[in-house]
Backbone as CSV, one residue per row, in Angstrom:
resi,resn,N_x,N_y,N_z,CA_x,CA_y,CA_z,C_x,C_y,C_z
1,UNK,18.279,-19.386,-5.930,19.019,-18.451,-6.574,18.662,-17.026,-6.030
2,UNK,19.792,-16.335,-5.867,19.769,-14.963,-5.323,19.895,-13.938,-6.472
3,UNK,18.960,-13.007,-6.565,19.254,-11.753,-7.418,19.297,-10.501,-6.896
4,UNK,19.751,-9.453,-7.170,19.815,-8.240,-6.547,19.629,-7.013,-7.620
5,UNK,18.729,-5.994,-7.201,18.540,-4.918,-8.057,18.955,-3.585,-7.212
6,UNK,19.659,-2.672,-7.787,20.068,-1.547,-7.051,19.358,-0.322,-7.758
7,UNK,18.824,0.555,-6.877,18.282,1.792,-7.283,18.780,2.939,-6.325
8,UNK,18.873,4.042,-6.854,19.271,5.325,-6.145,18.280,6.438,-5.918
9,UNK,18.313,7.061,-4.853,17.466,8.218,-4.666,18.186,9.321,-3.697
10,UNK,17.764,10.534,-3.808,18.275,11.492,-3.009,17.181,11.978,-2.063
11,UNK,17.783,12.116,-0.614,16.853,12.540,0.351,17.540,13.299,1.467
12,UNK,16.901,14.060,2.261,17.386,14.760,3.396,16.951,14.071,4.641
13,UNK,17.808,14.211,5.746,17.289,13.810,7.065,18.224,14.449,8.159
14,UNK,17.992,14.105,9.423,18.929,14.535,10.403,18.689,13.552,11.514
15,UNK,19.748,13.446,12.389,19.828,12.554,13.534,19.983,13.370,14.647
16,UNK,18.783,13.811,15.343,18.787,14.874,16.309,19.715,14.632,17.496
17,UNK,19.835,13.474,17.918,20.705,13.258,19.170,22.228,12.889,18.786
18,UNK,22.485,13.068,17.604,23.962,12.658,16.990,24.897,13.546,17.732
19,UNK,26.124,13.115,18.025,27.236,13.813,18.694,27.979,14.651,17.736
20,UNK,27.807,14.551,16.373,28.574,15.192,15.398,27.766,15.947,14.415
21,UNK,28.162,16.050,13.095,27.505,16.845,12.177,26.146,16.374,11.718
22,UNK,25.872,15.116,11.900,24.652,14.496,11.454,23.405,14.987,12.185
23,UNK,23.615,15.832,13.170,22.508,16.393,13.872,21.928,17.515,13.127
24,UNK,22.548,17.900,12.234,22.020,19.058,11.377,21.252,18.526,10.168
25,UNK,20.431,19.384,9.535,19.679,18.974,8.353,20.760,18.794,7.254
26,UNK,20.743,17.651,6.604,21.644,17.466,5.524,21.065,16.342,4.542
27,UNK,21.631,16.027,3.536,21.154,15.067,2.519,22.137,14.090,2.180
28,UNK,21.618,12.974,1.428,22.501,11.944,0.918,21.974,11.443,-0.496
29,UNK,22.921,10.859,-1.264,22.559,10.168,-2.321,22.462,8.673,-1.896
30,UNK,21.202,8.176,-1.610,21.014,6.794,-0.951,21.035,5.817,-2.135
31,UNK,21.456,4.660,-1.960,21.422,3.606,-2.900,20.696,2.358,-2.088
32,UNK,19.748,1.750,-2.775,18.986,0.697,-2.240,19.237,-0.511,-2.850
33,UNK,19.591,-1.608,-2.307,19.846,-2.901,-3.011,18.772,-3.837,-2.476
34,UNK,18.166,-4.445,-3.380,17.059,-5.397,-3.023,17.431,-6.775,-3.386
35,UNK,17.578,-7.630,-2.636,17.937,-9.026,-2.865,16.915,-9.948,-2.727
36,UNK,16.409,-10.652,-3.779,15.322,-11.799,-3.717,15.975,-13.108,-3.904
37,UNK,15.270,-14.100,-3.251,15.733,-15.473,-3.405,14.376,-16.203,-3.971
38,UNK,14.729,-17.113,-5.024,13.653,-17.798,-5.538,14.114,-18.807,-6.542
39,UNK,13.292,-19.657,-7.050,13.666,-20.583,-8.024,13.648,-19.972,-9.403
40,UNK,14.418,-20.475,-10.440,14.527,-19.931,-11.702,13.226,-20.461,-12.381
41,UNK,12.573,-19.599,-13.008,11.295,-19.864,-13.711,11.563,-20.761,-14.915
42,UNK,10.898,-21.854,-14.957,11.017,-22.780,-16.201,9.612,-22.671,-16.917
43,UNK,9.485,-21.628,-17.850,8.207,-21.506,-18.576,8.466,-21.097,-20.061
44,UNK,8.948,-22.000,-20.795,9.364,-21.588,-22.152,8.170,-20.838,-22.851
45,UNK,8.623,-19.771,-23.587,7.600,-18.964,-24.284,7.082,-17.735,-23.453
46,UNK,7.265,-17.837,-22.112,6.920,-16.639,-21.276,8.063,-15.715,-21.098
47,UNK,7.828,-14.425,-20.948,8.850,-13.360,-20.868,9.725,-13.483,-19.667
48,UNK,9.340,-14.171,-18.516,10.246,-14.424,-17.418,10.908,-15.749,-17.434
49,UNK,10.837,-16.455,-18.519,11.473,-17.738,-18.674,12.933,-17.670,-18.253
50,UNK,13.619,-18.292,-17.396,15.066,-18.421,-17.132,15.375,-17.293,-16.049
51,UNK,14.376,-16.802,-15.412,14.677,-15.587,-14.382,14.011,-16.042,-13.122
52,UNK,14.597,-15.407,-12.106,13.821,-15.526,-10.804,12.660,-14.394,-10.701
53,UNK,13.038,-13.272,-11.312,11.989,-12.178,-11.535,12.720,-11.181,-12.462
54,UNK,12.004,-10.616,-13.345,12.501,-9.673,-14.266,13.108,-8.420,-13.472
55,UNK,14.300,-7.914,-13.617,14.842,-6.882,-12.968,13.927,-5.691,-13.202
56,UNK,13.322,-5.429,-14.332,12.522,-4.275,-14.451,11.293,-4.228,-13.685
57,UNK,10.794,-5.491,-13.491,9.690,-5.552,-12.384,10.086,-5.300,-10.894
58,UNK,11.154,-5.769,-10.678,11.799,-5.298,-9.371,11.858,-3.970,-9.205
59,UNK,12.407,-3.212,-10.272,12.574,-1.730,-10.274,11.206,-1.038,-10.110
60,UNK,10.247,-1.640,-10.873,8.755,-1.019,-10.808,8.273,-1.003,-9.489
61,UNK,8.362,-2.191,-8.740,7.801,-2.314,-7.437,8.421,-1.437,-6.474
62,UNK,9.816,-1.498,-6.446,10.653,-0.840,-5.501,10.468,0.673,-5.654
63,UNK,10.286,1.158,-6.813,10.079,2.641,-7.181,8.735,3.093,-6.484
64,UNK,7.682,2.128,-6.923,6.331,2.581,-6.373,6.134,2.604,-4.905
65,UNK,6.848,1.589,-4.313,6.713,1.373,-2.806,7.631,2.172,-1.835
66,UNK,8.826,2.439,-2.426,9.808,3.191,-1.496,10.548,4.189,-2.276
67,UNK,11.109,4.015,-3.357,12.026,4.938,-3.971,11.250,6.333,-4.348
68,UNK,10.203,6.236,-5.015,9.556,7.467,-5.441,9.078,8.188,-4.075
69,UNK,8.357,7.542,-3.216,7.938,8.191,-2.129,9.000,8.959,-1.231
70,UNK,10.234,8.386,-1.167,11.296,8.969,-0.523,12.290,9.746,-1.267
71,UNK,12.298,9.657,-2.338,13.126,10.547,-3.342,12.746,12.054,-3.303
72,UNK,13.967,12.741,-2.994,13.810,14.172,-2.860,12.833,14.561,-1.734
73,UNK,12.767,13.763,-0.778,11.838,14.084,0.343,12.857,14.330,1.608
74,UNK,12.265,14.888,2.529,12.971,15.105,3.933,12.347,13.894,4.743
75,UNK,13.223,13.056,5.184,12.886,11.794,6.040,13.038,12.177,7.475
76,UNK,11.961,12.352,8.082,11.828,12.923,9.479,11.271,12.060,10.498
77,UNK,11.899,12.085,11.738,11.438,11.333,12.889,10.162,12.240,13.369
78,UNK,9.212,11.525,13.623,7.801,12.197,13.969,8.189,12.855,15.371
79,UNK,9.136,12.526,16.197,9.450,12.972,17.544,10.217,14.273,17.378
80,UNK,10.791,14.491,16.172,11.586,15.743,15.887,10.610,16.797,15.655
81,UNK,9.787,17.430,16.692,8.674,17.969,16.420,9.012,19.397,15.841
82,UNK,10.202,20.201,16.101,10.424,21.387,15.616,10.676,21.360,14.185
83,UNK,11.415,20.299,13.776,11.740,20.207,12.265,10.455,19.823,11.559
84,UNK,9.645,18.793,12.077,8.470,18.464,11.263,7.474,19.705,11.316
85,UNK,7.472,20.507,12.312,6.634,21.673,12.317,7.128,22.669,11.225
86,UNK,8.463,22.977,11.184,9.064,23.890,10.233,8.756,23.267,8.744
87,UNK,8.948,22.028,8.554,8.813,21.598,7.172,7.312,21.702,6.729
88,UNK,6.441,21.502,7.708,5.010,21.772,7.449,4.691,23.228,6.979
89,UNK,5.483,24.219,7.360,5.253,25.552,6.847,5.662,25.934,5.326
90,UNK,6.318,24.860,4.821,6.812,24.951,3.406,5.711,24.508,2.371
91,UNK,5.107,25.324,1.732,4.106,24.883,0.870,4.557,23.772,-0.024
92,UNK,3.808,22.631,-0.127,4.162,21.535,-1.125,5.371,20.819,-0.738
93,UNK,6.101,20.993,0.411,7.221,20.309,0.652,6.976,18.866,0.842
94,UNK,7.916,17.967,0.336,7.696,16.565,0.456,8.505,16.080,1.674
95,UNK,7.678,15.581,2.830,8.245,15.243,3.948,7.642,13.846,4.262
96,UNK,8.484,12.897,4.602,8.090,11.602,4.940,8.430,11.397,6.494
97,UNK,7.294,11.101,7.295,7.813,10.918,8.853,7.603,9.485,9.105
98,UNK,8.425,9.126,10.096,8.655,7.824,10.624,8.572,7.750,12.168
99,UNK,8.080,6.743,12.695,7.958,6.624,14.133,9.419,6.298,14.829
100,UNK,10.434,6.218,14.023,11.786,6.041,14.539,12.714,7.101,13.881
101,UNK,13.940,7.334,14.323,14.814,8.296,13.890,15.430,7.733,12.456
102,UNK,15.427,8.496,11.582,15.719,8.009,10.140,17.222,7.709,9.922
103,UNK,17.899,6.814,10.724,19.193,6.376,10.554,19.162,5.365,9.331
104,UNK,20.441,5.037,8.809,20.593,3.972,7.807,19.858,2.727,8.288
105,UNK,20.114,2.380,9.510,19.499,1.033,10.138,18.021,1.124,10.044
106,UNK,17.379,2.075,10.569,16.026,2.206,10.723,15.381,2.327,9.270
107,UNK,15.964,3.039,8.439,15.430,3.176,7.035,15.599,1.808,6.247
108,UNK,16.622,1.202,6.451,16.751,-0.229,5.945,15.614,-1.168,6.315
109,UNK,15.464,-1.060,7.741,14.436,-1.961,8.239,13.046,-1.633,7.765
110,UNK,12.767,-0.266,7.729,11.335,0.143,7.048,11.312,-0.282,5.673
111,UNK,12.286,-0.064,4.921,12.262,-0.445,3.474,11.898,-2.033,3.412
112,UNK,12.734,-2.816,4.350,12.399,-4.170,4.326,10.976,-4.567,4.613
113,UNK,10.377,-3.906,5.527,8.966,-4.120,5.899,7.958,-3.853,4.825
114,UNK,8.247,-2.737,4.228,7.475,-2.210,3.000,7.518,-3.310,1.812
115,UNK,8.734,-3.578,1.554,8.918,-4.356,0.322,8.540,-5.891,0.527
116,UNK,8.775,-6.350,1.727,8.606,-7.738,2.053,7.050,-8.178,1.576
117,UNK,6.111,-7.190,1.818,4.710,-7.501,1.433,4.659,-7.533,-0.124
118,UNK,5.528,-6.741,-0.873,5.407,-6.549,-2.214,6.025,-7.722,-2.948
119,UNK,7.093,-8.384,-2.383,7.754,-9.476,-3.115,7.536,-10.845,-2.371
120,UNK,6.326,-11.312,-2.567,5.872,-12.610,-2.048,5.658,-13.577,-3.319
121,UNK,5.618,-14.769,-2.969,5.641,-15.870,-4.005,4.415,-15.644,-4.835
122,UNK,4.497,-14.641,-5.737,3.447,-14.489,-6.675,3.599,-15.047,-8.098
123,UNK,4.818,-15.577,-8.028,5.171,-16.277,-9.456,5.374,-17.774,-9.473
124,UNK,4.987,-18.356,-8.441,5.132,-19.738,-8.155,6.528,-20.218,-8.204
125,UNK,7.469,-19.445,-7.761,8.768,-19.908,-7.762,9.322,-19.841,-6.322
126,UNK,8.520,-19.709,-5.297,8.972,-19.549,-4.006,9.689,-18.148,-3.666
127,UNK,9.501,-17.161,-4.517,10.142,-15.720,-4.362,9.837,-15.311,-3.092
128,UNK,10.943,-14.711,-2.408,10.793,-13.948,-1.174,12.019,-12.982,-1.110
129,UNK,11.756,-11.846,-0.344,12.761,-10.807,-0.126,13.712,-11.423,0.936
130,UNK,14.903,-11.335,0.585,15.922,-11.810,1.395,16.786,-10.678,2.208
131,UNK,16.946,-9.747,1.510,17.760,-8.539,2.143,17.452,-7.228,1.454
132,UNK,17.560,-6.195,2.244,17.587,-4.861,1.760,18.884,-4.107,2.365
133,UNK,19.613,-3.691,1.483,20.830,-2.988,1.841,20.664,-1.594,1.467
134,UNK,20.773,-0.660,2.432,20.640,0.777,2.260,21.952,1.433,2.392
135,UNK,22.561,1.953,1.306,23.786,2.823,1.442,23.415,4.191,1.754
136,UNK,23.969,4.820,2.825,23.830,6.207,3.210,24.956,7.006,2.441
137,UNK,25.989,6.397,2.306,27.145,6.887,1.621,27.788,5.700,0.778
138,UNK,28.808,5.988,0.023,29.433,4.920,-0.715,30.096,3.847,0.325
139,UNK,30.556,4.310,1.547,31.217,3.717,2.473,30.474,3.228,3.746
140,UNK,29.093,3.608,3.806,28.326,3.279,4.918,27.025,2.679,4.521
141,UNK,26.630,1.588,5.055,25.302,0.931,4.730,24.817,0.155,5.824
142,UNK,23.512,-0.153,5.795,22.944,-1.116,6.737,22.101,-2.118,5.995
143,UNK,22.177,-3.293,6.628,21.594,-4.428,5.922,20.262,-4.848,6.901
144,UNK,19.104,-4.946,6.273,17.978,-5.547,6.865,17.706,-6.943,6.184
145,UNK,18.067,-7.938,6.952,17.938,-9.312,6.375,16.949,-10.154,7.127
146,UNK,16.217,-10.911,6.326,15.353,-11.964,6.876,16.031,-12.784,7.970
147,UNK,15.124,-12.791,9.072,15.706,-13.753,10.188,16.521,-12.936,11.070
148,UNK,17.014,-11.705,10.833,17.818,-10.970,11.871,17.004,-9.896,12.407
149,UNK,17.231,-9.580,13.641,16.417,-8.626,14.322,16.751,-7.178,13.865
């Protein structure tokens, strides 16, 4: 069985080598979809009976590991030295740096890497992360999926 939980957050970024507007500082209302695969729990009397995983628990883990750290932050490539240095001059500014340019593709892959460790077979139902879909806009997204490069 496959289940999916969607969460949203706001963040800024820039793609320094982009040929168009995305080379400038800007922001997005990102949406993150987390798809898990596992067996339906058969445990009468338990709160998660009949579920692969409680959607509230998916939300809690995803918020702790990805959404809250990235929400209202500037997602910066460590190699974008002038921007990283500038952001460091802003007291208390929330900046998250990455070893890769923060494109939708790279952010989806990073979210998958982070969440894969969090969604392991901890419930005895062969639970595993199958896909992370990151929407940069309502019409543009990237999928990081198990077994794909």
